[in-house]
Backbone as XML, in Angstrom:
<?xml version="1.0"?>
<chain id="A" units="angstrom">
  <residue number="1" name="UNK">
    <atom name="N" x="29.620" y="-125.656" z="-122.127"/>
    <atom name="CA" x="29.340" y="-124.466" z="-121.346"/>
    <atom name="C" x="28.287" y="-124.784" z="-120.315"/>
  </residue>
  <residue number="2" name="UNK">
    <atom name="N" x="28.377" y="-124.156" z="-119.220"/>
    <atom name="CA" x="27.408" y="-124.349" z="-118.151"/>
    <atom name="C" x="26.089" y="-123.671" z="-118.484"/>
  </residue>
  <residue number="3" name="UNK">
    <atom name="N" x="25.056" y="-124.090" z="-117.797"/>
    <atom name="CA" x="23.732" y="-123.532" z="-118.000"/>
    <atom name="C" x="23.389" y="-122.516" z="-116.920"/>
  </residue>
  <residue number="4" name="UNK">
    <atom name="N" x="22.675" y="-121.463" z="-117.259"/>
    <atom name="CA" x="22.258" y="-120.499" z="-116.245"/>
    <atom name="C" x="21.281" y="-121.102" z="-115.237"/>
  </residue>
  <residue number="5" name="UNK">
    <atom name="N" x="20.750" y="-122.297" z="-115.506"/>
    <atom name="CA" x="19.766" y="-122.922" z="-114.615"/>
    <atom name="C" x="20.406" y="-123.520" z="-113.354"/>
  </residue>
  <residue number="6" name="UNK">
    <atom name="N" x="21.729" y="-123.686" z="-113.316"/>
    <atom name="CA" x="22.380" y="-124.203" z="-112.117"/>
    <atom name="C" x="22.324" y="-123.178" z="-110.996"/>
  </residue>
  <residue number="7" name="UNK">
    <atom name="N" x="22.604" y="-123.624" z="-109.780"/>
    <atom name="CA" x="22.588" y="-122.728" z="-108.617"/>
    <atom name="C" x="23.902" y="-121.953" z="-108.539"/>
  </residue>
  <residue number="8" name="UNK">
    <atom name="N" x="23.907" y="-120.764" z="-109.073"/>
    <atom name="CA" x="25.123" y="-119.955" z="-109.156"/>
    <atom name="C" x="25.278" y="-119.013" z="-107.984"/>
  </residue>
  <residue number="9" name="UNK">
    <atom name="N" x="24.420" y="-119.097" z="-106.990"/>
    <atom name="CA" x="24.503" y="-118.175" z="-105.864"/>
    <atom name="C" x="24.200" y="-116.773" z="-106.351"/>
  </residue>
  <residue number="10" name="UNK">
    <atom name="N" x="25.043" y="-115.829" z="-106.002"/>
    <atom name="CA" x="24.822" y="-114.436" z="-106.403"/>
    <atom name="C" x="25.457" y="-114.095" z="-107.745"/>
  </residue>
  <residue number="11" name="UNK">
    <atom name="N" x="26.132" y="-115.056" z="-108.357"/>
    <atom name="CA" x="26.817" y="-114.798" z="-109.628"/>
    <atom name="C" x="25.834" y="-114.770" z="-110.790"/>
  </residue>
  <residue number="12" name="UNK">
    <atom name="N" x="25.931" y="-113.737" z="-111.593"/>
    <atom name="CA" x="25.132" y="-113.632" z="-112.822"/>
    <atom name="C" x="25.977" y="-114.175" z="-113.968"/>
  </residue>
  <residue number="13" name="UNK">
    <atom name="N" x="25.669" y="-115.378" z="-114.424"/>
    <atom name="CA" x="26.473" y="-116.011" z="-115.466"/>
    <atom name="C" x="26.130" y="-115.495" z="-116.861"/>
  </residue>
  <residue number="14" name="UNK">
    <atom name="N" x="25.114" y="-114.661" z="-116.961"/>
    <atom name="CA" x="24.728" y="-114.114" z="-118.263"/>
    <atom name="C" x="25.896" y="-113.382" z="-118.917"/>
  </residue>
  <residue number="15" name="UNK">
    <atom name="N" x="26.648" y="-112.631" z="-118.131"/>
    <atom name="CA" x="27.793" y="-111.903" z="-118.700"/>
    <atom name="C" x="28.865" y="-112.860" z="-119.209"/>
  </residue>
  <residue number="16" name="UNK">
    <atom name="N" x="29.044" y="-113.973" z="-118.507"/>
    <atom name="CA" x="30.016" y="-114.990" z="-118.978"/>
    <atom name="C" x="29.563" y="-115.577" z="-120.303"/>
  </residue>
  <residue number="17" name="UNK">
    <atom name="N" x="28.278" y="-115.817" z="-120.411"/>
    <atom name="CA" x="27.751" y="-116.409" z="-121.641"/>
    <atom name="C" x="27.851" y="-115.445" z="-122.814"/>
  </residue>
  <residue number="18" name="UNK">
    <atom name="N" x="27.646" y="-114.162" z="-122.574"/>
    <atom name="CA" x="27.722" y="-113.196" z="-123.676"/>
    <atom name="C" x="29.164" y="-112.954" z="-124.114"/>
  </residue>
  <residue number="19" name="UNK">
    <atom name="N" x="30.132" y="-113.151" z="-123.201"/>
    <atom name="CA" x="31.558" y="-112.982" z="-123.542"/>
    <atom name="C" x="32.147" y="-114.217" z="-124.203"/>
  </residue>
  <residue number="20" name="UNK">
    <atom name="N" x="31.474" y="-115.339" z="-124.105"/>
    <atom name="CA" x="32.012" y="-116.608" z="-124.588"/>
    <atom name="C" x="32.286" y="-116.566" z="-126.090"/>
  </residue>
  <residue number="21" name="UNK">
    <atom name="N" x="33.355" y="-117.258" z="-126.484"/>
    <atom name="CA" x="33.655" y="-117.452" z="-127.898"/>
    <atom name="C" x="32.618" y="-118.407" z="-128.469"/>
  </residue>
  <residue number="22" name="UNK">
    <atom name="N" x="32.240" y="-118.205" z="-129.710"/>
    <atom name="CA" x="31.234" y="-119.052" z="-130.341"/>
    <atom name="C" x="31.769" y="-119.632" z="-131.636"/>
  </residue>
  <residue number="23" name="UNK">
    <atom name="N" x="31.494" y="-120.899" z="-131.845"/>
    <atom name="CA" x="31.843" y="-121.573" z="-133.094"/>
    <atom name="C" x="30.732" y="-122.566" z="-133.408"/>
  </residue>
  <residue number="24" name="UNK">
    <atom name="N" x="30.812" y="-123.181" z="-134.561"/>
    <atom name="CA" x="29.813" y="-124.191" z="-134.933"/>
    <atom name="C" x="30.520" y="-125.478" z="-135.334"/>
  </residue>
  <residue number="25" name="UNK">
    <atom name="N" x="29.896" y="-126.587" z="-134.979"/>
    <atom name="CA" x="30.450" y="-127.868" z="-135.415"/>
    <atom name="C" x="29.972" y="-128.145" z="-136.837"/>
  </residue>
  <residue number="26" name="UNK">
    <atom name="N" x="30.466" y="-129.191" z="-137.477"/>
    <atom name="CA" x="30.085" y="-129.470" z="-138.872"/>
    <atom name="C" x="28.577" y="-129.629" z="-139.097"/>
  </residue>
  <residue number="27" name="UNK">
    <atom name="N" x="27.851" y="-130.031" z="-138.063"/>
    <atom name="CA" x="26.404" y="-130.200" z="-138.195"/>
    <atom name="C" x="25.649" y="-128.893" z="-137.963"/>
  </residue>
  <residue number="28" name="UNK">
    <atom name="N" x="26.386" y="-127.830" z="-137.612"/>
    <atom name="CA" x="25.754" y="-126.536" z="-137.398"/>
    <atom name="C" x="25.381" y="-126.240" z="-135.956"/>
  </residue>
  <residue number="29" name="UNK">
    <atom name="N" x="25.729" y="-127.137" z="-135.041"/>
    <atom name="CA" x="25.437" y="-126.949" z="-133.624"/>
    <atom name="C" x="26.337" y="-125.858" z="-133.064"/>
  </residue>
  <residue number="30" name="UNK">
    <atom name="N" x="25.785" y="-124.910" z="-132.329"/>
    <atom name="CA" x="26.558" y="-123.812" z="-131.746"/>
    <atom name="C" x="27.270" y="-124.284" z="-130.483"/>
  </residue>
  <residue number="31" name="UNK">
    <atom name="N" x="28.559" y="-123.966" z="-130.407"/>
    <atom name="CA" x="29.381" y="-124.316" z="-129.252"/>
    <atom name="C" x="29.952" y="-123.020" z="-128.690"/>
  </residue>
  <residue number="32" name="UNK">
    <atom name="N" x="29.805" y="-122.823" z="-127.383"/>
    <atom name="CA" x="30.336" y="-121.624" z="-126.719"/>
    <atom name="C" x="31.459" y="-122.029" z="-125.773"/>
  </residue>
  <residue number="33" name="UNK">
    <atom name="N" x="32.534" y="-121.256" z="-125.773"/>
    <atom name="CA" x="33.686" y="-121.492" z="-124.913"/>
    <atom name="C" x="33.860" y="-120.291" z="-123.998"/>
  </residue>
  <residue number="34" name="UNK">
    <atom name="N" x="33.726" y="-120.534" z="-122.701"/>
    <atom name="CA" x="33.907" y="-119.454" z="-121.730"/>
    <atom name="C" x="35.390" y="-119.169" z="-121.541"/>
  </residue>
  <residue number="35" name="UNK">
    <atom name="N" x="35.700" y="-117.942" z="-121.146"/>
    <atom name="CA" x="37.074" y="-117.568" z="-120.833"/>
    <atom name="C" x="37.512" y="-118.296" z="-119.570"/>
  </residue>
  <residue number="36" name="UNK">
    <atom name="N" x="38.809" y="-118.530" z="-119.436"/>
    <atom name="CA" x="39.347" y="-119.258" z="-118.292"/>
    <atom name="C" x="38.944" y="-118.597" z="-116.968"/>
  </residue>
  <residue number="37" name="UNK">
    <atom name="N" x="39.090" y="-117.284" z="-116.867"/>
    <atom name="CA" x="38.726" y="-116.589" z="-115.625"/>
    <atom name="C" x="37.251" y="-116.774" z="-115.295"/>
  </residue>
  <residue number="38" name="UNK">
    <atom name="N" x="36.402" y="-116.749" z="-116.318"/>
    <atom name="CA" x="34.975" y="-116.966" z="-116.087"/>
    <atom name="C" x="34.706" y="-118.388" z="-115.608"/>
  </residue>
  <residue number="39" name="UNK">
    <atom name="N" x="35.384" y="-119.365" z="-116.202"/>
    <atom name="CA" x="35.208" y="-120.756" z="-115.762"/>
    <atom name="C" x="35.591" y="-120.929" z="-114.298"/>
  </residue>
  <residue number="40" name="UNK">
    <atom name="N" x="36.680" y="-120.293" z="-113.907"/>
    <atom name="CA" x="37.136" y="-120.381" z="-112.520"/>
    <atom name="C" x="36.108" y="-119.742" z="-111.592"/>
  </residue>
  <residue number="41" name="UNK">
    <atom name="N" x="35.639" y="-118.555" z="-111.939"/>
    <atom name="CA" x="34.620" y="-117.892" z="-111.108"/>
    <atom name="C" x="33.341" y="-118.718" z="-111.029"/>
  </residue>
  <residue number="42" name="UNK">
    <atom name="N" x="32.950" y="-119.319" z="-112.144"/>
    <atom name="CA" x="31.734" y="-120.121" z="-112.170"/>
    <atom name="C" x="31.881" y="-121.344" z="-111.258"/>
  </residue>
  <residue number="43" name="UNK">
    <atom name="N" x="33.020" y="-122.012" z="-111.317"/>
    <atom name="CA" x="33.251" y="-123.172" z="-110.451"/>
    <atom name="C" x="33.210" y="-122.772" z="-108.982"/>
  </residue>
  <residue number="44" name="UNK">
    <atom name="N" x="33.853" y="-121.661" z="-108.655"/>
    <atom name="CA" x="33.869" y="-121.226" z="-107.254"/>
    <atom name="C" x="32.466" y="-120.810" z="-106.794"/>
  </residue>
  <residue number="45" name="UNK">
    <atom name="N" x="31.682" y="-120.230" z="-107.678"/>
    <atom name="CA" x="30.321" y="-119.809" z="-107.322"/>
    <atom name="C" x="29.437" y="-121.003" z="-106.989"/>
  </residue>
  <residue number="46" name="UNK">
    <atom name="N" x="29.659" y="-122.124" z="-107.658"/>
    <atom name="CA" x="28.868" y="-123.321" z="-107.362"/>
    <atom name="C" x="29.136" y="-123.809" z="-105.943"/>
  </residue>
  <residue number="47" name="UNK">
    <atom name="N" x="30.385" y="-123.701" z="-105.508"/>
    <atom name="CA" x="30.725" y="-123.921" z="-104.114"/>
    <atom name="C" x="30.873" y="-125.358" z="-103.643"/>
  </residue>
  <residue number="48" name="UNK">
    <atom name="N" x="30.626" y="-126.331" z="-104.488"/>
    <atom name="CA" x="30.789" y="-127.720" z="-104.057"/>
    <atom name="C" x="32.283" y="-128.048" z="-103.989"/>
  </residue>
  <residue number="49" name="UNK">
    <atom name="N" x="32.664" y="-128.972" z="-103.119"/>
    <atom name="CA" x="34.092" y="-129.327" z="-103.028"/>
    <atom name="C" x="34.693" y="-129.721" z="-104.373"/>
  </residue>
  <residue number="50" name="UNK">
    <atom name="N" x="33.973" y="-130.495" z="-105.167"/>
    <atom name="CA" x="34.535" y="-130.903" z="-106.463"/>
    <atom name="C" x="34.707" y="-129.711" z="-107.398"/>
  </residue>
  <residue number="51" name="UNK">
    <atom name="N" x="33.853" y="-128.694" z="-107.275"/>
    <atom name="CA" x="33.998" y="-127.504" z="-108.108"/>
    <atom name="C" x="35.188" y="-126.659" z="-107.662"/>
  </residue>
  <residue number="52" name="UNK">
    <atom name="N" x="35.433" y="-126.601" z="-106.354"/>
    <atom name="CA" x="36.620" y="-125.889" z="-105.864"/>
    <atom name="C" x="37.898" y="-126.597" z="-106.314"/>
  </residue>
  <residue number="53" name="UNK">
    <atom name="N" x="37.882" y="-127.932" z="-106.296"/>
    <atom name="CA" x="39.054" y="-128.668" z="-106.787"/>
    <atom name="C" x="39.294" y="-128.379" z="-108.260"/>
  </residue>
  <residue number="54" name="UNK">
    <atom name="N" x="38.235" y="-128.377" z="-109.041"/>
    <atom name="CA" x="38.364" y="-128.103" z="-110.486"/>
    <atom name="C" x="38.838" y="-126.667" z="-110.716"/>
  </residue>
  <residue number="55" name="UNK">
    <atom name="N" x="38.331" y="-125.726" z="-109.928"/>
    <atom name="CA" x="38.776" y="-124.332" z="-110.048"/>
    <atom name="C" x="40.270" y="-124.235" z="-109.771"/>
  </residue>
  <residue number="56" name="UNK">
    <atom name="N" x="40.741" y="-124.975" z="-108.762"/>
    <atom name="CA" x="42.181" y="-124.988" z="-108.470"/>
    <atom name="C" x="42.963" y="-125.539" z="-109.662"/>
  </residue>
  <residue number="57" name="UNK">
    <atom name="N" x="42.452" y="-126.600" z="-110.286"/>
    <atom name="CA" x="43.107" y="-127.160" z="-111.474"/>
    <atom name="C" x="43.152" y="-126.141" z="-112.603"/>
  </residue>
  <residue number="58" name="UNK">
    <atom name="N" x="42.053" y="-125.426" z="-112.796"/>
    <atom name="CA" x="41.996" y="-124.410" z="-113.852"/>
    <atom name="C" x="42.964" y="-123.269" z="-113.563"/>
  </residue>
  <residue number="59" name="UNK">
    <atom name="N" x="43.097" y="-122.901" z="-112.287"/>
    <atom name="CA" x="44.053" y="-121.854" z="-111.901"/>
    <atom name="C" x="45.462" y="-122.243" z="-112.340"/>
  </residue>
  <residue number="60" name="UNK">
    <atom name="N" x="45.788" y="-123.515" z="-112.183"/>
    <atom name="CA" x="47.142" y="-123.977" z="-112.540"/>
    <atom name="C" x="47.406" y="-123.906" z="-114.034"/>
  </residue>
  <residue number="61" name="UNK">
    <atom name="N" x="46.377" y="-123.850" z="-114.848"/>
    <atom name="CA" x="46.574" y="-123.727" z="-116.302"/>
    <atom name="C" x="47.202" y="-122.381" z="-116.675"/>
  </residue>
  <residue number="62" name="UNK">
    <atom name="N" x="47.045" y="-121.396" z="-115.819"/>
    <atom name="CA" x="47.601" y="-120.059" z="-116.092"/>
    <atom name="C" x="49.108" y="-120.045" z="-116.022"/>
  </residue>
  <residue number="63" name="UNK">
    <atom name="N" x="49.701" y="-120.964" z="-115.298"/>
    <atom name="CA" x="51.161" y="-120.925" z="-115.081"/>
    <atom name="C" x="51.900" y="-121.875" z="-115.986"/>
  </residue>
</chain>
């Protein structure tokens, strides 16, 4: 999961983090999984070319 410390522009990623699915690994470490739509929005908010490419790849997972 991404960190709120990155430059998200005007996007508030707190809502993405609170919606994320949570599980624990065998050692007890918490793992959060963001929803696909949230991941796409987060990538686009970062705005770097590589993030836009990844967002496009994630979009294709829907089909």
